A tleap script that builds the chain and sets N, CA, C and O, in Angstrom:
source leaprc.protein.ff14SB
mol = sequence {
  NMET THR PHE GLY GLU ARG MET LYS GLU LEU
  LEU ASP GLN GLY VAL LEU VAL SER LYS ASP
  ILE ALA SER LYS ALA GLY GLU LYS ALA GLN
  ASP TRP GLY GLU LYS GLY TYR HIE ALA SER
  ARG GLU PHE LEU SER LYS ALA GLY THR LYS
  ALA GLN ASP LEU GLY GLU ARG GLY VAL LEU
  LEU MET GLU ILE LYS GLN LEU GLU SER ARG
  GLY GLN LYS LEU ILE ALA GLN LEU GLY ALA
  GLU ALA TYR LYS ILE PHE THR ASP GLU ALA
  ALA PRO ALA VAL SER ALA ASP THR PRO VAL
  ILE LYS ALA LEU LEU SER GLU LEU ALA SER
  VAL ARG GLU ALA VAL GLU THR ARG GLU SER
  ASP LEU LYS LEU ARG LYS ALA CGLN
}
set mol.1.N position { 114.506 115.344 168.668 }
set mol.1.CA position { 113.296 114.962 167.849 }
set mol.1.C position { 112.652 113.865 168.693 }
set mol.1.O position { 113.307 112.971 169.230 }
set mol.2.N position { 111.363 113.985 168.774 }
set mol.2.CA position { 110.588 112.990 169.517 }
set mol.2.C position { 110.236 111.812 168.648 }
set mol.2.O position { 110.342 111.827 167.421 }
set mol.3.N position { 109.793 110.751 169.387 }
set mol.3.CA position { 109.447 109.554 168.639 }
set mol.3.C position { 108.305 109.809 167.651 }
set mol.3.O position { 108.352 109.261 166.549 }
set mol.4.N position { 107.364 110.544 167.953 }
set mol.4.CA position { 106.243 110.876 167.119 }
set mol.4.C position { 106.620 111.603 165.919 }
set mol.4.O position { 106.137 111.342 164.818 }
set mol.5.N position { 107.556 112.593 166.142 }
set mol.5.CA position { 108.053 113.351 164.976 }
set mol.5.C position { 108.820 112.555 164.032 }
set mol.5.O position { 108.689 112.684 162.815 }
set mol.6.N position { 109.695 111.656 164.630 }
set mol.6.CA position { 110.495 110.732 163.866 }
set mol.6.C position { 109.590 109.839 162.999 }
set mol.6.O position { 109.879 109.653 161.818 }
set mol.7.N position { 108.529 109.298 163.543 }
set mol.7.CA position { 107.601 108.412 162.880 }
set mol.7.C position { 106.901 109.137 161.727 }
set mol.7.O position { 106.733 108.580 160.642 }
set mol.8.N position { 106.495 110.389 161.975 }
set mol.8.CA position { 105.870 111.216 160.953 }
set mol.8.C position { 106.797 111.459 159.799 }
set mol.8.O position { 106.409 111.387 158.633 }
set mol.9.N position { 108.072 111.760 160.155 }
set mol.9.CA position { 109.058 111.979 159.120 }
set mol.9.C position { 109.275 110.692 158.259 }
set mol.9.O position { 109.314 110.764 157.031 }
set mol.10.N position { 109.407 109.568 158.903 }
set mol.10.CA position { 109.577 108.293 158.213 }
set mol.10.C position { 108.361 107.987 157.262 }
set mol.10.O position { 108.505 107.555 156.119 }
set mol.11.N position { 107.188 108.246 157.834 }
set mol.11.CA position { 105.925 108.038 157.037 }
set mol.11.C position { 105.901 108.970 155.823 }
set mol.11.O position { 105.527 108.574 154.719 }
set mol.12.N position { 106.325 110.258 156.069 }
set mol.12.CA position { 106.339 111.131 154.913 }
set mol.12.C position { 107.355 110.745 153.821 }
set mol.12.O position { 107.121 110.913 152.624 }
set mol.13.N position { 108.497 110.219 154.303 }
set mol.13.CA position { 109.471 109.712 153.315 }
set mol.13.C position { 109.012 108.490 152.577 }
set mol.13.O position { 109.326 108.294 151.403 }
set mol.14.N position { 108.207 107.607 153.330 }
set mol.14.CA position { 107.633 106.390 152.676 }
set mol.14.C position { 106.644 106.798 151.649 }
set mol.14.O position { 106.588 106.224 150.561 }
set mol.15.N position { 105.810 107.846 151.998 }
set mol.15.CA position { 104.824 108.275 151.025 }
set mol.15.C position { 105.496 108.875 149.830 }
set mol.15.O position { 105.024 108.613 148.724 }
set mol.16.N position { 106.525 109.636 149.925 }
set mol.16.CA position { 107.282 110.162 148.851 }
set mol.16.C position { 107.899 109.089 147.923 }
set mol.16.O position { 107.817 109.143 146.696 }
set mol.17.N position { 108.502 108.145 148.587 }
set mol.17.CA position { 109.163 107.017 147.839 }
set mol.17.C position { 108.009 106.211 147.120 }
set mol.17.O position { 108.162 105.832 145.959 }
set mol.18.N position { 106.936 105.974 147.776 }
set mol.18.CA position { 105.827 105.262 147.159 }
set mol.18.C position { 105.226 106.003 145.940 }
set mol.18.O position { 104.879 105.390 144.930 }
set mol.19.N position { 105.118 107.321 146.071 }
set mol.19.CA position { 104.618 108.128 144.957 }
set mol.19.C position { 105.631 108.130 143.765 }
set mol.19.O position { 105.260 108.113 142.592 }
set mol.20.N position { 106.904 108.150 144.147 }
set mol.20.CA position { 107.882 108.115 143.076 }
set mol.20.C position { 107.914 106.718 142.354 }
set mol.20.O position { 108.022 106.638 141.130 }
set mol.21.N position { 107.818 105.659 143.148 }
set mol.21.CA position { 107.763 104.344 142.586 }
set mol.21.C position { 106.543 104.174 141.685 }
set mol.21.O position { 106.635 103.636 140.581 }
set mol.22.N position { 105.437 104.629 142.163 }
set mol.22.CA position { 104.192 104.522 141.460 }
set mol.22.C position { 104.270 105.345 140.145 }
set mol.22.O position { 103.778 104.896 139.110 }
set mol.23.N position { 104.859 106.491 140.189 }
set mol.23.CA position { 104.987 107.311 139.070 }
set mol.23.C position { 105.818 106.703 138.015 }
set mol.23.O position { 105.488 106.728 136.830 }
set mol.24.N position { 106.978 106.116 138.487 }
set mol.24.CA position { 107.933 105.440 137.550 }
set mol.24.C position { 107.264 104.212 136.989 }
set mol.24.O position { 107.422 103.935 135.800 }
set mol.25.N position { 106.548 103.484 137.753 }
set mol.25.CA position { 105.824 102.291 137.306 }
set mol.25.C position { 104.757 102.649 136.235 }
set mol.25.O position { 104.615 101.995 135.202 }
set mol.26.N position { 104.023 103.733 136.561 }
set mol.26.CA position { 103.067 104.252 135.577 }
set mol.26.C position { 103.654 104.638 134.228 }
set mol.26.O position { 103.109 104.321 133.171 }
set mol.27.N position { 104.793 105.339 134.302 }
set mol.27.CA position { 105.531 105.671 133.073 }
set mol.27.C position { 105.998 104.475 132.297 }
set mol.27.O position { 105.912 104.431 131.069 }
set mol.28.N position { 106.521 103.456 133.066 }
set mol.28.CA position { 106.942 102.221 132.403 }
set mol.28.C position { 105.781 101.523 131.747 }
set mol.28.O position { 105.880 101.093 130.599 }
set mol.29.N position { 104.677 101.405 132.464 }
set mol.29.CA position { 103.527 100.751 131.928 }
set mol.29.C position { 103.010 101.488 130.667 }
set mol.29.O position { 102.641 100.858 129.676 }
set mol.30.N position { 102.994 102.753 130.729 }
set mol.30.CA position { 102.545 103.504 129.551 }
set mol.30.C position { 103.523 103.335 128.382 }
set mol.30.O position { 103.100 103.182 127.237 }
set mol.31.N position { 104.852 103.365 128.677 }
set mol.31.CA position { 105.886 103.125 127.692 }
set mol.31.C position { 105.631 101.715 127.069 }
set mol.31.O position { 105.556 101.614 125.844 }
set mol.32.N position { 105.505 100.693 127.828 }
set mol.32.CA position { 105.207 99.358 127.365 }
set mol.32.C position { 103.942 99.252 126.518 }
set mol.32.O position { 103.886 98.599 125.476 }
set mol.33.N position { 102.952 99.932 127.034 }
set mol.33.CA position { 101.656 99.927 126.300 }
set mol.33.C position { 101.822 100.589 124.891 }
set mol.33.O position { 101.291 100.090 123.900 }
set mol.34.N position { 102.553 101.692 124.835 }
set mol.34.CA position { 102.829 102.361 123.544 }
set mol.34.C position { 103.648 101.427 122.633 }
set mol.34.O position { 103.317 101.239 121.462 }
set mol.35.N position { 104.675 100.872 123.170 }
set mol.35.CA position { 105.475 99.930 122.341 }
set mol.35.C position { 104.626 98.777 121.888 }
set mol.35.O position { 104.757 98.401 120.723 }
set mol.36.N position { 103.786 98.186 122.665 }
set mol.36.CA position { 102.938 97.129 122.327 }
set mol.36.C position { 101.981 97.608 121.240 }
set mol.36.O position { 101.770 96.884 120.267 }
set mol.37.N position { 101.417 98.751 121.360 }
set mol.37.CA position { 100.437 99.307 120.416 }
set mol.37.C position { 101.091 99.499 119.080 }
set mol.37.O position { 100.525 99.136 118.049 }
set mol.38.N position { 102.302 100.077 119.080 }
set mol.38.CA position { 103.020 100.287 117.793 }
set mol.38.C position { 103.434 98.916 117.157 }
set mol.38.O position { 103.328 98.735 115.944 }
set mol.39.N position { 103.884 98.005 117.968 }
set mol.39.CA position { 104.231 96.685 117.444 }
set mol.39.C position { 103.039 95.963 116.798 }
set mol.39.O position { 103.136 95.352 115.734 }
set mol.40.N position { 101.920 96.074 117.504 }
set mol.40.CA position { 100.643 95.472 117.027 }
set mol.40.C position { 100.234 96.134 115.728 }
set mol.40.O position { 99.858 95.463 114.766 }
set mol.41.N position { 100.308 97.458 115.707 }
set mol.41.CA position { 99.900 98.193 114.496 }
set mol.41.C position { 100.812 97.837 113.348 }
set mol.41.O position { 100.330 97.623 112.235 }
set mol.42.N position { 102.095 97.764 113.570 }
set mol.42.CA position { 103.024 97.319 112.459 }
set mol.42.C position { 102.770 95.939 112.004 }
set mol.42.O position { 102.795 95.648 110.808 }
set mol.43.N position { 102.512 95.037 112.990 }
set mol.43.CA position { 102.210 93.622 112.578 }
set mol.43.C position { 101.007 93.581 111.755 }
set mol.43.O position { 100.980 92.915 110.720 }
set mol.44.N position { 99.942 94.308 112.192 }
set mol.44.CA position { 98.685 94.244 111.365 }
set mol.44.C position { 98.843 94.807 109.991 }
set mol.44.O position { 98.258 94.329 109.020 }
set mol.45.N position { 99.641 95.824 109.932 }
set mol.45.CA position { 99.943 96.392 108.661 }
set mol.45.C position { 100.641 95.507 107.700 }
set mol.45.O position { 100.293 95.448 106.521 }
set mol.46.N position { 101.688 94.774 108.221 }
set mol.46.CA position { 102.412 93.813 107.452 }
set mol.46.C position { 101.517 92.633 107.110 }
set mol.46.O position { 101.587 92.115 105.996 }
set mol.47.N position { 100.700 92.207 108.016 }
set mol.47.CA position { 99.793 91.102 107.759 }
set mol.47.C position { 98.771 91.491 106.685 }
set mol.47.O position { 98.486 90.670 105.813 }
set mol.48.N position { 98.216 92.682 106.709 }
set mol.48.CA position { 97.298 93.189 105.671 }
set mol.48.C position { 97.925 93.213 104.328 }
set mol.48.O position { 97.327 92.809 103.331 }
set mol.49.N position { 99.184 93.706 104.301 }
set mol.49.CA position { 99.903 93.711 103.044 }
set mol.49.C position { 100.212 92.376 102.494 }
set mol.49.O position { 100.152 92.187 101.279 }
set mol.50.N position { 100.540 91.435 103.322 }
set mol.50.CA position { 100.777 90.011 102.963 }
set mol.50.C position { 99.534 89.387 102.408 }
set mol.50.O position { 99.547 88.720 101.374 }
set mol.51.N position { 98.392 89.635 103.164 }
set mol.51.CA position { 97.149 89.013 102.725 }
set mol.51.C position { 96.743 89.515 101.329 }
set mol.51.O position { 96.338 88.746 100.457 }
set mol.52.N position { 96.875 90.894 101.154 }
set mol.52.CA position { 96.585 91.475 99.841 }
set mol.52.C position { 97.459 90.863 98.718 }
set mol.52.O position { 96.995 90.585 97.612 }
set mol.53.N position { 98.740 90.672 99.066 }
set mol.53.CA position { 99.680 90.058 98.067 }
set mol.53.C position { 99.214 88.697 97.730 }
set mol.53.O position { 99.133 88.340 96.555 }
set mol.54.N position { 98.899 87.912 98.733 }
set mol.54.CA position { 98.479 86.500 98.468 }
set mol.54.C position { 97.167 86.461 97.683 }
set mol.54.O position { 96.974 85.590 96.834 }
set mol.55.N position { 96.309 87.361 97.955 }
set mol.55.CA position { 95.049 87.507 97.206 }
set mol.55.C position { 95.246 87.811 95.758 }
set mol.55.O position { 94.609 87.234 94.877 }
set mol.56.N position { 96.189 88.780 95.520 }
set mol.56.CA position { 96.455 89.121 94.107 }
set mol.56.C position { 97.160 88.009 93.393 }
set mol.56.O position { 96.912 87.789 92.208 }
set mol.57.N position { 98.062 87.273 94.091 }
set mol.57.CA position { 98.703 86.131 93.470 }
set mol.57.C position { 97.649 85.084 93.192 }
set mol.57.O position { 97.684 84.497 92.111 }
set mol.58.N position { 96.740 84.811 94.055 }
set mol.58.CA position { 95.620 83.864 93.757 }
set mol.58.C position { 94.821 84.300 92.630 }
set mol.58.O position { 94.406 83.454 91.838 }
set mol.59.N position { 94.561 85.529 92.473 }
set mol.59.CA position { 93.806 85.977 91.253 }
set mol.59.C position { 94.601 85.736 89.970 }
set mol.59.O position { 94.030 85.337 88.954 }
set mol.60.N position { 95.926 85.978 90.009 }
set mol.60.CA position { 96.767 85.757 88.843 }
set mol.60.C position { 96.753 84.287 88.527 }
set mol.60.O position { 96.666 83.926 87.353 }
set mol.61.N position { 96.838 83.372 89.568 }
set mol.61.CA position { 96.828 81.894 89.255 }
set mol.61.C position { 95.551 81.510 88.649 }
set mol.61.O position { 95.549 80.704 87.718 }
set mol.62.N position { 94.390 82.052 89.126 }
set mol.62.CA position { 93.162 81.716 88.672 }
set mol.62.C position { 92.989 82.146 87.150 }
set mol.62.O position { 92.448 81.416 86.319 }
set mol.63.N position { 93.475 83.333 86.887 }
set mol.63.CA position { 93.395 83.854 85.530 }
set mol.63.C position { 94.254 82.969 84.542 }
set mol.63.O position { 93.851 82.691 83.413 }
set mol.64.N position { 95.386 82.574 85.015 }
set mol.64.CA position { 96.278 81.688 84.263 }
set mol.64.C position { 95.536 80.412 83.914 }
set mol.64.O position { 95.509 79.993 82.757 }
set mol.65.N position { 94.937 79.801 84.917 }
set mol.65.CA position { 94.189 78.525 84.712 }
set mol.65.C position { 93.021 78.720 83.753 }
set mol.65.O position { 92.777 77.860 82.908 }
set mol.66.N position { 92.311 79.804 83.862 }
set mol.66.CA position { 91.182 80.154 82.988 }
set mol.66.C position { 91.782 80.235 81.534 }
set mol.66.O position { 91.277 79.568 80.631 }
set mol.67.N position { 92.815 81.019 81.324 }
set mol.67.CA position { 93.436 81.184 80.043 }
set mol.67.C position { 93.883 79.900 79.393 }
set mol.67.O position { 93.695 79.657 78.201 }
set mol.68.N position { 94.499 79.072 80.262 }
set mol.68.CA position { 94.980 77.728 79.794 }
set mol.68.C position { 93.768 76.890 79.308 }
set mol.68.O position { 93.802 76.195 78.292 }
set mol.69.N position { 92.775 77.009 80.062 }
set mol.69.CA position { 91.509 76.209 79.699 }
set mol.69.C position { 90.979 76.664 78.354 }
set mol.69.O position { 90.615 75.875 77.482 }
set mol.70.N position { 90.956 78.056 78.232 }
set mol.70.CA position { 90.535 78.652 77.012 }
set mol.70.C position { 91.408 78.179 75.839 }
set mol.70.O position { 90.893 77.846 74.771 }
set mol.71.N position { 92.754 78.153 76.050 }
set mol.71.CA position { 93.677 77.695 75.037 }
set mol.71.C position { 93.383 76.266 74.624 }
set mol.71.O position { 93.394 75.957 73.432 }
set mol.72.N position { 93.120 75.380 75.589 }
set mol.72.CA position { 92.825 73.966 75.295 }
set mol.72.C position { 91.541 73.861 74.398 }
set mol.72.O position { 91.455 73.079 73.450 }
set mol.73.N position { 90.579 74.704 74.781 }
set mol.73.CA position { 89.315 74.645 73.981 }
set mol.73.C position { 89.576 75.137 72.581 }
set mol.73.O position { 89.025 74.600 71.621 }
set mol.74.N position { 90.410 76.156 72.450 }
set mol.74.CA position { 90.714 76.641 71.095 }
set mol.74.C position { 91.467 75.617 70.193 }
set mol.74.O position { 91.252 75.520 68.985 }
set mol.75.N position { 92.401 74.835 70.907 }
set mol.75.CA position { 93.119 73.783 70.206 }
set mol.75.C position { 92.129 72.703 69.764 }
set mol.75.O position { 92.210 72.234 68.629 }
set mol.76.N position { 91.244 72.317 70.588 }
set mol.76.CA position { 90.228 71.389 70.245 }
set mol.76.C position { 89.368 71.856 69.046 }
set mol.76.O position { 89.053 71.086 68.140 }
set mol.77.N position { 89.016 73.116 69.087 }
set mol.77.CA position { 88.257 73.703 68.023 }
set mol.77.C position { 89.065 73.728 66.769 }
set mol.77.O position { 88.540 73.434 65.696 }
set mol.78.N position { 90.331 74.068 66.860 }
set mol.78.CA position { 91.241 74.053 65.691 }
set mol.78.C position { 91.290 72.690 65.099 }
set mol.78.O position { 91.189 72.563 63.879 }
set mol.79.N position { 91.436 71.671 65.874 }
set mol.79.CA position { 91.422 70.263 65.342 }
set mol.79.C position { 90.116 69.925 64.692 }
set mol.79.O position { 90.101 69.308 63.627 }
set mol.80.N position { 89.045 70.299 65.281 }
set mol.80.CA position { 87.706 70.063 64.714 }
set mol.80.C position { 87.546 70.791 63.347 }
set mol.80.O position { 87.009 70.231 62.391 }
set mol.81.N position { 88.003 71.985 63.293 }
set mol.81.CA position { 87.935 72.702 61.986 }
set mol.81.C position { 88.801 72.174 60.925 }
set mol.81.O position { 88.411 72.160 59.758 }
set mol.82.N position { 90.016 71.719 61.292 }
set mol.82.CA position { 90.942 71.060 60.353 }
set mol.82.C position { 90.328 69.769 59.867 }
set mol.82.O position { 90.445 69.440 58.686 }
set mol.83.N position { 89.670 69.022 60.753 }
set mol.83.CA position { 89.079 67.733 60.324 }
set mol.83.C position { 87.886 68.039 59.373 }
set mol.83.O position { 87.688 67.326 58.390 }
set mol.84.N position { 87.098 69.095 59.667 }
set mol.84.CA position { 85.970 69.389 58.883 }
set mol.84.C position { 86.497 69.769 57.498 }
set mol.84.O position { 85.916 69.334 56.504 }
set mol.85.N position { 87.580 70.568 57.382 }
set mol.85.CA position { 88.022 70.948 56.084 }
set mol.85.C position { 88.634 69.761 55.322 }
set mol.85.O position { 88.503 69.689 54.100 }
set mol.86.N position { 89.315 68.810 56.041 }
set mol.86.CA position { 89.882 67.638 55.366 }
set mol.86.C position { 88.748 66.746 54.790 }
set mol.86.O position { 88.900 66.178 53.709 }
set mol.87.N position { 87.618 66.627 55.515 }
set mol.87.CA position { 86.571 65.788 55.100 }
set mol.87.C position { 85.623 66.426 53.988 }
set mol.87.O position { 84.820 65.763 53.332 }
set mol.88.N position { 85.807 67.720 53.870 }
set mol.88.CA position { 85.082 68.436 52.810 }
set mol.88.C position { 85.830 68.186 51.483 }
set mol.88.O position { 86.996 68.557 51.352 }
set mol.89.N position { 85.192 67.590 50.555 }
set mol.89.CA position { 85.818 67.289 49.243 }
set mol.89.C position { 86.074 68.500 48.423 }
set mol.89.O position { 86.959 68.511 47.568 }
set mol.90.N position { 85.272 69.571 48.687 }
set mol.90.CA position { 85.433 70.763 47.913 }
set mol.90.C position { 86.709 71.576 48.358 }
set mol.90.O position { 87.217 72.370 47.567 }
set mol.91.N position { 87.214 71.389 49.581 }
set mol.91.CA position { 88.327 72.157 50.111 }
set mol.91.C position { 89.605 71.477 49.666 }
set mol.91.O position { 89.816 70.302 49.964 }
set mol.92.N position { 90.452 72.191 48.963 }
set mol.92.CA position { 91.666 71.598 48.454 }
set mol.92.C position { 92.700 71.182 49.535 }
set mol.92.O position { 93.281 70.098 49.488 }
set mol.93.N position { 92.890 72.070 50.474 }
set mol.93.CA position { 93.951 71.874 51.545 }
set mol.93.C position { 93.700 72.749 52.760 }
set mol.93.O position { 92.931 73.708 52.706 }
set mol.94.N position { 94.296 72.438 53.748 }
set mol.94.CA position { 94.293 73.254 54.995 }
set mol.94.C position { 95.584 73.989 55.217 }
set mol.94.O position { 96.640 73.359 55.170 }
set mol.95.N position { 95.571 75.260 55.450 }
set mol.95.CA position { 96.849 75.987 55.746 }
set mol.95.C position { 96.560 77.046 56.829 }
set mol.95.O position { 95.424 77.272 57.245 }
set mol.96.N position { 97.622 77.652 57.236 }
set mol.96.CA position { 97.471 78.666 58.267 }
set mol.96.C position { 96.788 79.871 57.682 }
set mol.96.O position { 96.342 80.708 58.468 }
set mol.97.N position { 96.656 80.053 56.362 }
set mol.97.CA position { 95.928 81.149 55.750 }
set mol.97.C position { 94.493 80.849 55.581 }
set mol.97.O position { 93.746 81.738 55.174 }
set mol.98.N position { 94.037 79.657 55.863 }
set mol.98.CA position { 92.590 79.414 55.786 }
set mol.98.C position { 91.913 80.265 56.785 }
set mol.98.O position { 92.308 80.243 57.951 }
set mol.99.N position { 90.859 81.063 56.400 }
set mol.99.CA position { 90.257 82.043 57.281 }
set mol.99.C position { 89.939 81.534 58.720 }
set mol.99.O position { 90.334 82.155 59.706 }
set mol.100.N position { 89.238 80.421 58.807 }
set mol.100.CA position { 88.829 79.923 60.126 }
set mol.100.C position { 90.121 79.485 60.924 }
set mol.100.O position { 90.228 79.715 62.128 }
set mol.101.N position { 91.025 78.889 60.242 }
set mol.101.CA position { 92.274 78.451 60.959 }
set mol.101.C position { 93.034 79.677 61.387 }
set mol.101.O position { 93.510 79.753 62.520 }
set mol.102.N position { 93.156 80.645 60.489 }
set mol.102.CA position { 93.923 81.888 60.792 }
set mol.102.C position { 93.366 82.629 62.004 }
set mol.102.O position { 94.133 83.147 62.816 }
set mol.103.N position { 92.033 82.686 62.134 }
set mol.103.CA position { 91.397 83.365 63.224 }
set mol.103.C position { 91.720 82.540 64.545 }
set mol.103.O position { 92.116 83.140 65.544 }
set mol.104.N position { 91.563 81.264 64.544 }
set mol.104.CA position { 91.902 80.460 65.688 }
set mol.104.C position { 93.280 80.561 66.117 }
set mol.104.O position { 93.549 80.658 67.314 }
set mol.105.N position { 94.218 80.542 65.172 }
set mol.105.CA position { 95.664 80.620 65.494 }
set mol.105.C position { 95.959 82.099 66.118 }
set mol.105.O position { 96.774 82.267 67.025 }
set mol.106.N position { 95.279 83.044 65.585 }
set mol.106.CA position { 95.455 84.353 66.134 }
set mol.106.C position { 95.002 84.500 67.580 }
set mol.106.O position { 95.655 85.100 68.433 }
set mol.107.N position { 93.834 83.906 67.787 }
set mol.107.CA position { 93.283 83.837 69.189 }
set mol.107.C position { 94.112 83.021 70.091 }
set mol.107.O position { 94.238 83.378 71.263 }
set mol.108.N position { 94.702 81.934 69.641 }
set mol.108.CA position { 95.596 81.160 70.457 }
set mol.108.C position { 96.835 81.941 70.836 }
set mol.108.O position { 97.307 81.883 71.971 }
set mol.109.N position { 97.366 82.691 69.837 }
set mol.109.CA position { 98.541 83.535 70.099 }
set mol.109.C position { 98.338 84.579 71.177 }
set mol.109.O position { 99.214 84.840 72.002 }
set mol.110.N position { 97.125 85.182 71.142 }
set mol.110.CA position { 96.796 86.162 72.114 }
set mol.110.C position { 96.596 85.574 73.475 }
set mol.110.O position { 96.957 86.200 74.472 }
set mol.111.N position { 96.020 84.364 73.557 }
set mol.111.CA position { 95.840 83.703 74.791 }
set mol.111.C position { 97.207 83.320 75.403 }
set mol.111.O position { 97.437 83.484 76.601 }
set mol.112.N position { 98.088 82.814 74.554 }
set mol.112.CA position { 99.431 82.438 74.967 }
set mol.112.C position { 100.184 83.692 75.536 }
set mol.112.O position { 100.859 83.632 76.564 }
set mol.113.N position { 100.023 84.805 74.812 }
set mol.113.CA position { 100.666 86.041 75.297 }
set mol.113.C position { 100.107 86.509 76.665 }
set mol.113.O position { 100.868 86.936 77.534 }
set mol.114.N position { 98.803 86.426 76.840 }
set mol.114.CA position { 98.213 86.768 78.033 }
set mol.114.C position { 98.700 85.873 79.252 }
set mol.114.O position { 98.935 86.373 80.353 }
set mol.115.N position { 98.835 84.522 78.986 }
set mol.115.CA position { 99.338 83.600 79.961 }
set mol.115.C position { 100.790 83.991 80.336 }
set mol.115.O position { 101.140 84.034 81.516 }
set mol.116.N position { 101.550 84.249 79.409 }
set mol.116.CA position { 102.988 84.623 79.663 }
set mol.116.C position { 103.084 85.929 80.445 }
set mol.116.O position { 103.928 86.064 81.330 }
set mol.117.N position { 102.230 86.878 80.123 }
set mol.117.CA position { 102.183 88.159 80.854 }
set mol.117.C position { 101.898 87.911 82.349 }
set mol.117.O position { 102.620 88.399 83.218 }
set mol.118.N position { 100.820 87.136 82.629 }
set mol.118.CA position { 100.414 86.859 83.950 }
set mol.118.C position { 101.479 86.047 84.717 }
set mol.118.O position { 101.731 86.289 85.898 }
set mol.119.N position { 102.102 85.068 84.005 }
set mol.119.CA position { 103.101 84.304 84.658 }
set mol.119.C position { 104.289 85.156 85.076 }
set mol.119.O position { 104.856 84.961 86.151 }
set mol.120.N position { 104.654 86.081 84.240 }
set mol.120.CA position { 105.794 86.959 84.601 }
set mol.120.C position { 105.366 87.873 85.758 }
set mol.120.O position { 106.196 88.157 86.621 }
set mol.121.N position { 104.133 88.338 85.818 }
set mol.121.CA position { 103.590 89.088 86.924 }
set mol.121.C position { 103.708 88.293 88.240 }
set mol.121.O position { 104.103 88.801 89.289 }
set mol.122.N position { 103.339 87.026 88.101 }
set mol.122.CA position { 103.304 86.121 89.239 }
set mol.122.C position { 104.742 85.947 89.778 }
set mol.122.O position { 104.982 85.996 90.984 }
set mol.123.N position { 105.689 85.743 88.838 }
set mol.123.CA position { 107.110 85.622 89.244 }
set mol.123.C position { 107.612 86.844 89.941 }
set mol.123.O position { 108.342 86.748 90.927 }
set mol.124.N position { 107.248 87.955 89.463 }
set mol.124.CA position { 107.625 89.246 90.044 }
set mol.124.C position { 107.066 89.349 91.470 }
set mol.124.O position { 107.790 89.827 92.344 }
set mol.125.N position { 105.821 88.930 91.762 }
set mol.125.CA position { 105.206 88.977 93.066 }
set mol.125.C position { 105.881 87.990 94.018 }
set mol.125.O position { 106.025 88.263 95.210 }
set mol.126.N position { 106.286 86.857 93.486 }
set mol.126.CA position { 106.932 85.773 94.335 }
set mol.126.C position { 108.297 86.307 94.756 }
set mol.126.O position { 108.752 86.084 95.878 }
set mol.127.N position { 108.949 87.028 93.814 }
set mol.127.CA position { 110.319 87.514 94.149 }
set mol.127.C position { 110.348 88.646 95.188 }
set mol.127.O position { 111.384 88.921 95.793 }
set mol.128.N position { 109.236 89.268 95.374 }
set mol.128.CA position { 109.179 90.357 96.369 }
set mol.128.C position { 109.083 89.825 97.650 }
set mol.128.O position { 109.023 90.573 98.626 }
savepdb mol mol.pdb
quit
């Protein structure tokens, strides 16, 4: 074998090895890219779910605060109605059966029930 032939053979081997290395590197890069893509996609999915959960919990908290505020206003109104009945000389007494008082107590009970429902929903969301 001549020197030129030997050099050509070595160059051909080098080319084959380079192609093989480049092919393997390309496969690795593609594999890493796919893994990165899937990891990013999974992360974004989890982040979206978490953001939605936090948003729903925020809505529940806001509804609870609004209901509590409504309850406080009803209690104030109940006190005002009781005072009005006490100061009216024609009214003999105040009881839970007095129509205005009964309506306010009923509304207060429904507000309290709604608050309890939302608080239990909130506890369930926190537990998840």
